[in-house]
C-alpha positions in Angstrom: 88.9 107.1 116.2 86.6 104.3 115.4 82.7 104.6 115.4 80.0 102.1 115.8 78.9 102.9 112.3 82.3 102.2 110.9 82.4 98.7 112.6 78.8 98.0 111.5 79.6 99.0 107.9 82.3 96.4 107.6 80.5 93.7 109.7 82.6 94.0 112.9 81.1 93.9 116.4 84.1 95.4 118.4 87.6 96.8 117.8 89.1 93.4 118.6 87.4 92.0 115.5 89.6 94.4 113.2 92.4 92.6 111.5 96.0 93.3 112.7 98.8 94.4 110.5 100.2 90.9 110.1 96.9 89.6 108.8 96.6 92.4 106.4 100.2 91.9 105.2 99.6 88.1 104.7 96.6 88.9 102.6 98.8 91.2 100.4 96.6 94.3 101.4 99.2 96.1 103.4 103.0 96.5 103.3 104.4 98.1 106.4 107.7 98.6 104.8 106.2 100.4 101.9 104.1 102.6 104.1 107.2 103.6 106.0 109.1 104.3 102.9 106.4 106.2 101.2 105.4 108.3 104.4 101.8 109.2 105.1 99.4 110.8 102.5 98.6 114.5 102.7 95.8 115.0 105.3 96.5 111.9 107.1 95.7 112.4 110.8 93.8 115.7 110.4 90.5 116.2 111.8 87.3 116.2 109.7 86.8 120.0 110.2 87.1 122.2 107.2 90.4 124.3 106.7 88.6 127.3 108.3 87.7 125.2 111.3 84.1 124.9 110.4 82.4 121.4 110.6 80.8 121.9 107.0 77.8 119.9 108.2 79.6 116.7 108.8 77.6 114.2 110.7 79.6 112.3 113.3 79.0 109.1 115.4 80.1 108.8 119.0 83.6 107.3 119.1 84.0 103.9 120.7 86.2 103.7 123.8 89.3 101.5 123.5 
């Protein structure tokens, strides 16, 4: 999920402004082959709630559609 606050923090107006994988690879910031070989880091894809299911006072923005 991408929020308006995230986009604003990095100077993007819409989701379409985010760089694609090829651009990140060309800039040397990402390697799809390495990511697939190393697997995903622990906690990747988990929600922001605490282990016990509590929100731990996390402030969330409304997610963008798309």
